[in-house]
C-alpha positions as a Python dict, from the first residue, in 0.01 Angstrom:
ca = {
    (1, 'M'): (0, 0, 0),
    (2, 'I'): (-355, -149, -68),
    (3, 'D'): (-276, -233, -440),
    (4, 'T'): (-6, -474, -311),
    (5, 'L'): (-195, -677, -49),
    (6, 'D'): (-395, -892, -287),
    (7, 'P'): (-702, -858, -48),
    (8, 'A'): (-923, -1047, -297),
    (9, 'R'): (-671, -1353, -176),
    (10, 'G'): (-679, -1214, 188),
    (11, 'V'): (-753, -1547, 383),
    (12, 'V'): (-405, -1600, 505),
    (13, 'I'): (-348, -1942, 652),
    (14, 'G'): (-23, -2110, 712),
    (15, 'G'): (159, -1820, 531),
    (16, 'R'): (-38, -1880, 230),
    (17, 'Y'): (-288, -1611, 72),
    (18, 'R'): (-605, -1775, -75),
    (19, 'R'): (-948, -1690, -167),
    (20, 'G'): (-1245, -1729, 85),
    (21, 'G'): (-1483, -1991, 85),
    (22, 'A'): (-1788, -1741, 79),
    (23, 'G'): (-1647, -1551, -220),
    (24, 'L'): (-1573, -1171, -190),
    (25, 'F'): (-1711, -861, 0),
    (26, 'E'): (-1650, -504, -69),
    (27, 'V'): (-1492, -249, 148),
    (28, 'E'): (-1600, 110, 104),
    (29, 'D'): (-1444, 445, 182),
    (30, 'P'): (-1694, 600, 439),
    (31, 'A'): (-1563, 936, 310),
    (32, 'T'): (-1690, 869, -43),
    (33, 'G'): (-1883, 554, -73),
    (34, 'R'): (-1645, 437, -334),
    (35, 'V'): (-1522, 71, -319),
    (36, 'V'): (-1184, 55, -183),
    (37, 'A'): (-1106, -318, -255),
    (38, 'S'): (-1286, -653, -290),
    (39, 'V'): (-1169, -896, 17),
    (40, 'A'): (-1191, -1250, 26),
    (41, 'D'): (-1493, -1353, 242),
    (42, 'G'): (-1378, -1646, 483),
    (43, 'D'): (-1631, -1922, 601),
    (44, 'A'): (-1633, -2189, 866),
    (45, 'A'): (-1398, -2411, 650),
    (46, 'D'): (-1144, -2141, 620),
    (47, 'A'): (-1189, -2093, 995),
    (48, 'A'): (-1108, -2451, 1069),
    (49, 'D'): (-800, -2453, 852),
    (50, 'A'): (-679, -2155, 1017),
    (51, 'V'): (-694, -2337, 1349),
    (52, 'T'): (-504, -2628, 1203),
    (53, 'A'): (-221, -2396, 1068),
    (54, 'A'): (-206, -2227, 1441),
    (55, 'A'): (-195, -2544, 1599),
    (56, 'T'): (68, -2711, 1388),
    (57, 'A'): (287, -2392, 1416),
    (58, 'F'): (229, -2357, 1801),
    (59, 'D'): (509, -2611, 1921),
    (60, 'G'): (787, -2459, 1712),
    (61, 'W'): (682, -2089, 1792),
    (62, 'R'): (662, -2148, 2160),
    (63, 'A'): (1005, -2328, 2169),
    (64, 'W'): (1158, -2012, 2028),
    (65, 'A'): (1375, -1859, 2298),
    (66, 'P'): (1194, -1533, 2438),
    (67, 'R'): (1490, -1332, 2311),
    (68, 'R'): (1443, -1449, 1992),
    (69, 'R'): (1065, -1376, 1997),
    (70, 'S'): (1153, -1018, 2155),
    (71, 'E'): (1381, -952, 1854),
    (72, 'T'): (1126, -1024, 1608),
    (73, 'L'): (873, -789, 1763),
    (74, 'Q'): (1138, -530, 1792),
    (75, 'L'): (1176, -552, 1409),
    (76, 'A'): (807, -539, 1362),
    (77, 'H'): (794, -210, 1544),
    (78, 'A'): (1051, -67, 1332),
    (79, 'L'): (879, -179, 1017),
    (80, 'M'): (541, -27, 1109),
    (81, 'L'): (734, 315, 1166),
    (82, 'R'): (894, 261, 836),
    (83, 'D'): (574, 228, 672),
    (84, 'A'): (385, 470, 888),
    (85, 'D'): (264, 682, 604),
    (86, 'A'): (119, 389, 397),
    (87, 'L'): (-45, 236, 673),
    (88, 'A'): (-196, 585, 786),
    (89, 'A'): (-325, 591, 417),
    (90, 'T'): (-473, 263, 448),
    (91, 'I'): (-666, 322, 764),
    (92, 'S'): (-772, 657, 639),
    (93, 'R'): (-925, 477, 313),
    (94, 'E'): (-1104, 194, 500),
    (95, 'N'): (-1200, 365, 823),
    (96, 'G'): (-1232, 741, 711),
    (97, 'K'): (-1061, 884, 1014),
    (98, 'S'): (-839, 1199, 952),
    (99, 'R'): (-475, 1152, 840),
    (100, 'A'): (-350, 1285, 1171),
    (101, 'D'): (-567, 1044, 1388),
    (102, 'A'): (-446, 788, 1144),
    (103, 'H'): (-78, 859, 1194),
    (104, 'S'): (-134, 864, 1567),
    (105, 'E'): (-288, 539, 1554),
    (106, 'V'): (-9, 379, 1380),
    (107, 'T'): (237, 499, 1625),
    (108, 'Y'): (31, 386, 1910),
    (109, 'A'): (-2, 48, 1757),
    (110, 'A'): (348, 6, 1670),
    (111, 'E'): (442, 73, 2053),
    (112, 'F'): (260, -243, 2149),
    (113, 'F'): (519, -451, 1951),
    (114, 'R'): (809, -266, 2120),
    (115, 'W'): (638, -292, 2488),
    (116, 'F'): (567, -659, 2436),
    (117, 'A'): (912, -699, 2271),
    (118, 'E'): (1051, -600, 2620),
    (119, 'E'): (810, -776, 2820),
    (120, 'A'): (867, -1122, 2624),
    (121, 'V'): (1194, -1164, 2818),
    (122, 'R'): (1047, -1123, 3130),
    (123, 'T'): (759, -1384, 3198),
    (124, 'G'): (881, -1431, 3544),
    (125, 'G'): (835, -1716, 3817),
    (126, 'D'): (878, -1789, 4166),
    (127, 'Y'): (1072, -2036, 4373),
    (128, 'G'): (1065, -2122, 4762),
    (129, 'P'): (1044, -2391, 5027),
    (130, 'A'): (700, -2541, 5092),
    (131, 'P'): (574, -2413, 5435),
    (132, 'G'): (545, -2763, 5583),
    (133, 'G'): (873, -2882, 5445),
    (134, 'G'): (1003, -3177, 5246),
    (135, 'A'): (930, -3000, 4901),
    (136, 'R'): (1029, -2694, 4690),
    (137, 'T'): (775, -2494, 4484),
    (138, 'L'): (903, -2379, 4155),
    (139, 'V'): (635, -2159, 3958),
    (140, 'T'): (668, -2077, 3593),
    (141, 'S'): (422, -1996, 3317),
    (142, 'R'): (346, -2153, 2956),
    (143, 'P'): (163, -2001, 2663),
    (144, 'V'): (-209, -2084, 2668),
    (145, 'G'): (-202, -2211, 2313),
    (146, 'V'): (-393, -2112, 1997),
    (147, 'A'): (-558, -1768, 2042),
    (148, 'A'): (-857, -1625, 1861),
    (149, 'L'): (-853, -1270, 1828),
    (150, 'V'): (-1145, -1070, 1724),
    (151, 'T'): (-1087, -706, 1644),
    (152, 'P'): (-1321, -400, 1562),
    (153, 'W'): (-1321, -132, 1280),
    (154, 'N'): (-1244, 200, 1490),
    (155, 'F'): (-898, 129, 1556),
    (156, 'P'): (-780, -152, 1258),
    (157, 'A'): (-409, -120, 1365),
    (158, 'A'): (-390, -58, 1735),
    (159, 'M'): (-674, -304, 1824),
    (160, 'V'): (-470, -569, 1618),
    (161, 'T'): (-142, -505, 1771),
    (162, 'R'): (-267, -477, 2123),
    (163, 'K'): (-374, -852, 2095),
    (164, 'L'): (-131, -998, 1880),
    (165, 'A'): (196, -835, 2046),
    (166, 'P'): (128, -999, 2380),
    (167, 'A'): (25, -1339, 2211),
    (168, 'L'): (327, -1353, 2034),
    (169, 'A'): (536, -1259, 2304),
    (170, 'A'): (391, -1512, 2524),
    (171, 'G'): (449, -1794, 2275),
    (172, 'C'): (100, -1836, 2141),
    (173, 'T'): (-9, -1868, 1784),
    (174, 'A'): (-309, -1676, 1666),
    (175, 'V'): (-620, -1688, 1427),
    (176, 'L'): (-746, -1339, 1365),
    (177, 'K'): (-1070, -1199, 1237),
    (178, 'P'): (-1058, -810, 1140),
    (179, 'A'): (-1388, -615, 1112),
    (180, 'A'): (-1527, -666, 791),
    (181, 'E'): (-1535, -273, 756),
    (182, 'T'): (-1163, -272, 794),
    (183, 'P'): (-968, -579, 703),
    (184, 'L'): (-693, -406, 491),
    (185, 'T'): (-488, -261, 774),
    (186, 'A'): (-480, -630, 939),
    (187, 'L'): (-355, -779, 612),
    (188, 'A'): (-84, -507, 593),
    (189, 'L'): (34, -593, 947),
    (190, 'V'): (41, -964, 902),
    (191, 'R'): (267, -900, 588),
    (192, 'L'): (515, -705, 824),
    (193, 'L'): (499, -935, 1074),
    (194, 'A'): (611, -1219, 809),
    (195, 'E'): (897, -967, 692),
    (196, 'A'): (996, -931, 1052),
    (197, 'G'): (1043, -1309, 1057),
    (198, 'V'): (730, -1448, 1229),
    (199, 'P'): (690, -1805, 1072),
    (200, 'D'): (421, -1900, 855),
    (201, 'G'): (101, -2039, 1051),
    (202, 'V'): (180, -1842, 1356),
    (203, 'V'): (-60, -1561, 1255),
    (204, 'N'): (-349, -1655, 1044),
    (205, 'V'): (-638, -1395, 931),
    (206, 'V'): (-991, -1487, 828),
    (207, 'P'): (-1176, -1170, 689),
    (208, 'T'): (-1552, -1235, 681),
    (209, 'T'): (-1900, -1116, 647),
    (210, 'D'): (-2033, -1401, 871),
    (211, 'P'): (-1855, -1359, 1219),
    (212, 'E'): (-2080, -1620, 1385),
    (213, 'A'): (-1966, -1864, 1133),
    (214, 'V'): (-1597, -1805, 1183),
    (215, 'V'): (-1573, -1723, 1548),
    (216, 'G'): (-1819, -1988, 1638),
    (217, 'T'): (-1601, -2234, 1455),
    (218, 'W'): (-1313, -2127, 1656),
    (219, 'L'): (-1488, -2136, 2006),
    (220, 'R'): (-1615, -2469, 1932),
    (221, 'D'): (-1271, -2617, 1828),
    (222, 'P'): (-1091, -2779, 2137),
    (223, 'R'): (-758, -2650, 1992),
    (224, 'V'): (-845, -2292, 2061),
    (225, 'R'): (-769, -2229, 2428),
    (226, 'K'): (-814, -1849, 2427),
    (227, 'V'): (-1034, -1587, 2278),
    (228, 'S'): (-971, -1194, 2293),
    (229, 'F'): (-1264, -974, 2178),
    (230, 'T'): (-1310, -605, 2164),
    (231, 'G'): (-1642, -475, 2051),
    (232, 'S'): (-1989, -419, 2185),
    (233, 'T'): (-2116, -550, 2514),
    (234, 'R'): (-2401, -726, 2338),
    (235, 'V'): (-2165, -923, 2110),
    (236, 'G'): (-1933, -971, 2418),
    (237, 'R'): (-2224, -1142, 2608),
    (238, 'H'): (-2286, -1372, 2340),
    (239, 'L'): (-1925, -1477, 2303),
    (240, 'L'): (-1881, -1528, 2664),
    (241, 'R'): (-2213, -1791, 2665),
    (242, 'Q'): (-2011, -1956, 2377),
    (243, 'A'): (-1690, -1973, 2572),
    (244, 'A'): (-1842, -2092, 2877),
    (245, 'D'): (-1929, -2422, 2698),
    (246, 'R'): (-1567, -2514, 2681),
    (247, 'V'): (-1438, -2283, 2970),
    (248, 'V'): (-1232, -2104, 2727),
    (249, 'N'): (-990, -1843, 2862),
    (250, 'T'): (-1143, -1507, 2777),
    (251, 'S'): (-1034, -1146, 2763),
    (252, 'M'): (-1349, -900, 2670),
    (253, 'E'): (-1286, -497, 2615),
    (254, 'L'): (-1653, -392, 2568),
    (255, 'G'): (-1881, -85, 2548),
    (256, 'G'): (-1834, 239, 2735),
    (257, 'N'): (-2029, 553, 2865),
    (258, 'A'): (-1728, 752, 2964),
    (259, 'P'): (-1831, 1073, 3195),
    (260, 'F'): (-1581, 1393, 3172),
    (261, 'V'): (-1621, 1578, 3489),
    (262, 'V'): (-1516, 1929, 3518),
    (263, 'T'): (-1515, 2078, 3899),
    (264, 'A'): (-1573, 2456, 3963),
    (265, 'G'): (-1216, 2523, 4037),
    (266, 'A'): (-1074, 2362, 3704),
    (267, 'D'): (-837, 2512, 3477),
    (268, 'L'): (-1087, 2547, 3212),
    (269, 'D'): (-823, 2582, 2935),
    (270, 'A'): (-682, 2260, 3011),
    (271, 'A'): (-1035, 2094, 3058),
    (272, 'V'): (-1131, 2219, 2687),
    (273, 'D'): (-793, 2096, 2559),
    (274, 'G'): (-877, 1741, 2722),
    (275, 'A'): (-1229, 1750, 2610),
    (276, 'M'): (-1119, 1813, 2237),
    (277, 'V'): (-904, 1491, 2255),
    (278, 'A'): (-1128, 1266, 2484),
    (279, 'K'): (-1442, 1351, 2264),
    (280, 'F'): (-1337, 1415, 1910),
    (281, 'R'): (-1039, 1189, 1832),
    (282, 'G'): (-1129, 960, 1565),
    (283, 'G'): (-1473, 1156, 1558),
    (284, 'G'): (-1567, 1019, 1890),
    (285, 'Q'): (-1578, 664, 1759),
    (286, 'A'): (-1387, 524, 2057),
    (287, 'C'): (-1494, 324, 2334),
    (288, 'T'): (-1294, 556, 2575),
    (289, 'A'): (-1446, 877, 2413),
    (290, 'A'): (-1585, 1096, 2647),
    (291, 'N'): (-1966, 1033, 2618),
    (292, 'R'): (-2130, 1272, 2873),
    (293, 'F'): (-1992, 1593, 3009),
    (294, 'Y'): (-2089, 1689, 3384),
    (295, 'V'): (-1957, 2058, 3423),
    (296, 'H'): (-2011, 2239, 3738),
    (297, 'A'): (-2277, 2510, 3728),
    (298, 'D'): (-2059, 2791, 3828),
    (299, 'V'): (-1854, 2731, 3508),
    (300, 'V'): (-2077, 2559, 3282),
    (301, 'D'): (-2145, 2853, 3059),
    (302, 'D'): (-1779, 2942, 3029),
    (303, 'F'): (-1683, 2593, 2953),
    (304, 'T'): (-1955, 2535, 2689),
    (305, 'A'): (-1854, 2861, 2518),
    (306, 'R'): (-1515, 2757, 2503),
    (307, 'L'): (-1551, 2413, 2377),
    (308, 'G'): (-1812, 2545, 2137),
    (309, 'E'): (-1556, 2788, 1986),
    (310, 'R'): (-1325, 2505, 1939),
    (311, 'V'): (-1575, 2279, 1790),
    (312, 'E'): (-1706, 2529, 1548),
    (313, 'A'): (-1338, 2576, 1434),
    (314, 'L'): (-1309, 2192, 1337),
    (315, 'T'): (-1283, 2117, 967),
    (316, 'V'): (-1494, 1808, 861),
    (317, 'G'): (-1410, 1634, 535),
    (318, 'P'): (-1225, 1340, 365),
    (319, 'A'): (-882, 1268, 494),
    (320, 'D'): (-710, 1376, 191),
    (321, 'T'): (-820, 1731, 243),
    (322, 'G'): (-633, 1768, 567),
    (323, 'A'): (-967, 1792, 762),
    (324, 'D'): (-968, 1752, 1119),
    (325, 'I'): (-1279, 1520, 1137),
    (326, 'G'): (-1367, 1247, 895),
    (327, 'P'): (-1689, 1057, 839),
    (328, 'L'): (-1851, 816, 1057),
    (329, 'I'): (-1813, 454, 946),
    (330, 'S'): (-2176, 432, 793),
    (331, 'S'): (-2492, 577, 698),
    (332, 'A'): (-2674, 384, 965),
    (333, 'A'): (-2432, 549, 1229),
    (334, 'V'): (-2516, 896, 1107),
    (335, 'D'): (-2893, 801, 1117),
    (336, 'R'): (-2851, 661, 1476),
    (337, 'I'): (-2673, 951, 1615),
    (338, 'T'): (-2890, 1214, 1439),
    (339, 'S'): (-3178, 1050, 1608),
    (340, 'L'): (-3001, 1086, 1950),
    (341, 'I'): (-2957, 1437, 1913),
    (342, 'H'): (-3330, 1484, 1798),
    (343, 'G'): (-3412, 1286, 2112),
    (344, 'A'): (-3218, 1519, 2340),
    (345, 'V'): (-3351, 1841, 2199),
    (346, 'R'): (-3713, 1711, 2244),
    (347, 'Q'): (-3630, 1637, 2612),
    (348, 'G'): (-3501, 2009, 2652),
    (349, 'A'): (-3152, 2010, 2554),
    (350, 'R'): (-3033, 2274, 2289),
    (351, 'V'): (-2785, 2254, 1992),
    (352, 'A'): (-2544, 2537, 2122),
    (353, 'H'): (-2238, 2503, 1898),
    (354, 'R'): (-2192, 2276, 1550),
    (355, 'A'): (-1922, 2269, 1298),
    (356, 'T'): (-1988, 2294, 937),
    (357, 'V'): (-2016, 1979, 734),
    (358, 'P'): (-1916, 2000, 361),
    (359, 'A'): (-2153, 1929, 89),
    (360, 'A'): (-2003, 1616, -33),
    (361, 'K'): (-2061, 1236, -53),
    (362, 'G'): (-1985, 1030, 248),
    (363, 'W'): (-2116, 963, 602),
    (364, 'F'): (-2033, 1297, 764),
    (365, 'L'): (-2193, 1414, 1093),
    (366, 'A'): (-2131, 1788, 1241),
    (367, 'P'): (-1932, 1810, 1549),
    (368, 'T'): (-2229, 1913, 1784),
    (369, 'V'): (-2219, 2065, 2153),
    (370, 'L'): (-2544, 2011, 2322),
    (371, 'A'): (-2627, 2238, 2618),
    (372, 'D'): (-2888, 2249, 2891),
    (373, 'V'): (-2894, 1873, 2873),
    (374, 'P'): (-3141, 1722, 3139),
    (375, 'A'): (-2969, 1477, 3371),
    (376, 'D'): (-3221, 1207, 3263),
    (377, 'A'): (-3196, 1252, 2908),
    (378, 'A'): (-3192, 928, 2701),
    (379, 'I'): (-2863, 1043, 2509),
    (380, 'L'): (-2662, 997, 2848),
    (381, 'T'): (-2765, 647, 2884),
    (382, 'E'): (-2624, 532, 2542),
    (383, 'E'): (-2255, 499, 2404),
    (384, 'I'): (-2295, 766, 2138),
    (385, 'F'): (-1974, 665, 1926),
    (386, 'G'): (-1975, 1006, 1743),
    (387, 'P'): (-1875, 1370, 1750),
    (388, 'V'): (-2158, 1492, 1986),
    (389, 'A'): (-2086, 1640, 2326),
    (390, 'P'): (-2387, 1655, 2575),
    (391, 'I'): (-2331, 1879, 2869),
    (392, 'V'): (-2510, 1852, 3208),
    (393, 'A'): (-2488, 2107, 3489),
    (394, 'W'): (-2428, 1988, 3817),
    (395, 'H'): (-2442, 2138, 4167),
    (396, 'H'): (-2375, 1906, 4456),
    (397, 'E'): (-2081, 1619, 4431),
    (398, 'A'): (-2304, 1346, 4579),
    (399, 'D'): (-2554, 1386, 4301),
    (400, 'L'): (-2265, 1408, 4050),
    (401, 'L'): (-2131, 1065, 4161),
    (402, 'R'): (-2501, 920, 4159),
    (403, 'Q'): (-2536, 1036, 3785),
    (404, 'V'): (-2186, 927, 3695),
    (405, 'N'): (-2230, 577, 3825),
    (406, 'A'): (-2568, 516, 3709),
    (407, 'T'): (-2470, 298, 3414),
    (408, 'E'): (-2378, -65, 3377),
    (409, 'M'): (-2098, 41, 3182),
    (410, 'G'): (-1745, 134, 3355),
    (411, 'L'): (-1469, 161, 3114),
    (412, 'A'): (-1314, 492, 3132),
    (413, 'A'): (-1372, 826, 3293),
    (414, 'Y'): (-1210, 1180, 3301),
    (415, 'V'): (-1180, 1427, 3585),
    (416, 'Y'): (-1063, 1795, 3590),
    (417, 'A'): (-990, 1950, 3910),
    (418, 'A'): (-760, 2237, 4048),
    (419, 'D'): (-650, 2029, 4327),
    (420, 'A'): (-497, 1683, 4242),
    (421, 'G'): (-614, 1545, 4570),
    (422, 'H'): (-978, 1647, 4498),
    (423, 'A'): (-924, 1503, 4140),
    (424, 'L'): (-832, 1177, 4282),
    (425, 'R'): (-1068, 1158, 4557),
    (426, 'L'): (-1327, 1193, 4294),
    (427, 'A'): (-1171, 927, 4057),
    (428, 'E'): (-1157, 675, 4326),
    (429, 'Q'): (-1543, 708, 4367),
    (430, 'I'): (-1597, 671, 3977),
    (431, 'E'): (-1677, 304, 3902),
    (432, 'A'): (-1457, 286, 3589),
    (433, 'G'): (-1145, 78, 3519),
    (434, 'M'): (-946, 385, 3381),
    (435, 'V'): (-966, 741, 3495),
    (436, 'G'): (-791, 1011, 3325),
    (437, 'V'): (-703, 1288, 3585),
    (438, 'N'): (-649, 1630, 3443),
    (439, 'R'): (-582, 1486, 3100),
    (440, 'G'): (-807, 1355, 2799),
    (441, 'V'): (-599, 1044, 2728),
    (442, 'V'): (-608, 712, 2915),
    (443, 'S'): (-483, 471, 2673),
    (444, 'D'): (-106, 369, 2706),
    (445, 'P'): (68, 25, 2606),
    (446, 'A'): (237, 30, 2952),
    (447, 'A'): (-94, 64, 3131),
    (448, 'P'): (-362, -209, 3211),
    (449, 'F'): (-660, -109, 2968),
    (450, 'G'): (-996, -241, 3065),
    (451, 'G'): (-1311, -174, 3242),
    (452, 'T'): (-1537, -277, 3517),
    (453, 'K'): (-1901, -390, 3502),
    (454, 'Q'): (-2032, -462, 3181),
    (455, 'S'): (-1740, -284, 2998),
    (456, 'G'): (-1526, -591, 3008),
    (457, 'V'): (-1327, -883, 3150),
    (458, 'G'): (-959, -877, 3202),
    (459, 'R'): (-694, -613, 3089),
    (460, 'E'): (-491, -544, 2787),
    (461, 'G'): (-148, -383, 2785),
    (462, 'A'): (101, -355, 3062),
    (463, 'R'): (216, -699, 3232),
    (464, 'A'): (-153, -774, 3261),
    (465, 'G'): (-162, -798, 2885),
    (466, 'L'): (124, -1066, 2868),
    (467, 'D'): (-41, -1270, 3170),
    (468, 'A'): (-352, -1297, 2978),
    (469, 'F'): (-190, -1524, 2718),
    (470, 'L'): (-4, -1723, 2973),
    (471, 'E'): (-93, -2026, 3219),
    (472, 'T'): (55, -2067, 3527),
    (473, 'Q'): (217, -2391, 3634),
    (474, 'Y'): (410, -2490, 3926),
    (475, 'F'): (627, -2801, 4027),
    (476, 'S'): (632, -2948, 4371),
    (477, 'V'): (985, -3072, 4397),
    (478, 'D'): (1056, -3347, 4652),
    (479, 'W'): (1342, -3198, 4886),
    (480, 'P'): (1417, -3445, 5173),
}
């Protein structure tokens, strides 16, 4: 698939593929360090042209009947499933994740097209008499306009479709900046959307190594009325400050620090199964990844041993070897997480279990279980974004909840308890936008994805995902 994308002409504006104003940049396979492709490097002029194309296409696209937009998104869903193997291979090449994880991402990403195809025909509205009489109130909605979408590298397909699908369903046009580490999957998706019948200019793509120039241009352009960003809290704060200058409609899905709670009575087999998914899917490089494990002291040794046995059995290597865990995204990520492990050990933790890493090129890090982690260890305060599971023993629920909530992040959390009522009572006291109750997955296109505190603003997925790209309008109709 990569060979057919023409990434050197990967700035896509008004349906035309062209070179970037800043030249080319290289995308490397993190499993080998080899160059996968040279990609067009967009600049501020490309960004401005992309907005012009999106603004020009807006009136035509918003005029499409909702059913027609719906059928186009349904076709995009089918085309993604048709090309699932090629898309998964592309994700593995530029992102490094295992082939199984890449396939799962493609299926998940495609589901956003299907879900929002169904929501496109249900934009809703309201009608009723004014309480004081003399008028009828007619409430409707309209697309917000040109939407700037900024996506991360860790889910190069799903983060694109989670934003593009509702934007298109609502009748918005879009300018998209994929992560410089993983632009190829985005280019493949835009090509599929064109095949599905999305008109030229409705979706425009500007890969770049200078996100400040590109996204800054979009946020200063009065024709851009929406920005949707997934990434770090640090960058999110910066974009919010820029968006405030023009009061731009914003959606921000930012960092996480997800606790994984195991009570004394929990089913440990189920808890370990959930931990393997919540922690090690995608090598732990997910904002929803379990970041810190709080296990009741009565079962902490048993849980650690069971989890450790599973971790030691994980295979690590390039995707084409069939390994369970691929590389991290960069050498800097390996260095940062290695430093976190060493810091935890200096504070009293011990490396209890570790998988084997092959003697190969690439940015590989052994999946690791840390036991006896002090409750005040620095590793618990940072988003690890890698395959490391630090385990803290807890005794009293009040102390547990204090530790769990002692963070400015509030994206996801996980709770395992034998009694569903107990689990839900704990979940209700955790300051997070999403809580997995006796399961290790929280993401679902039909659920409102997002966090509290500094983990974000707004929600993606579900009905809320469509509402994020709509403006409410009402008509007060004279009614003598």
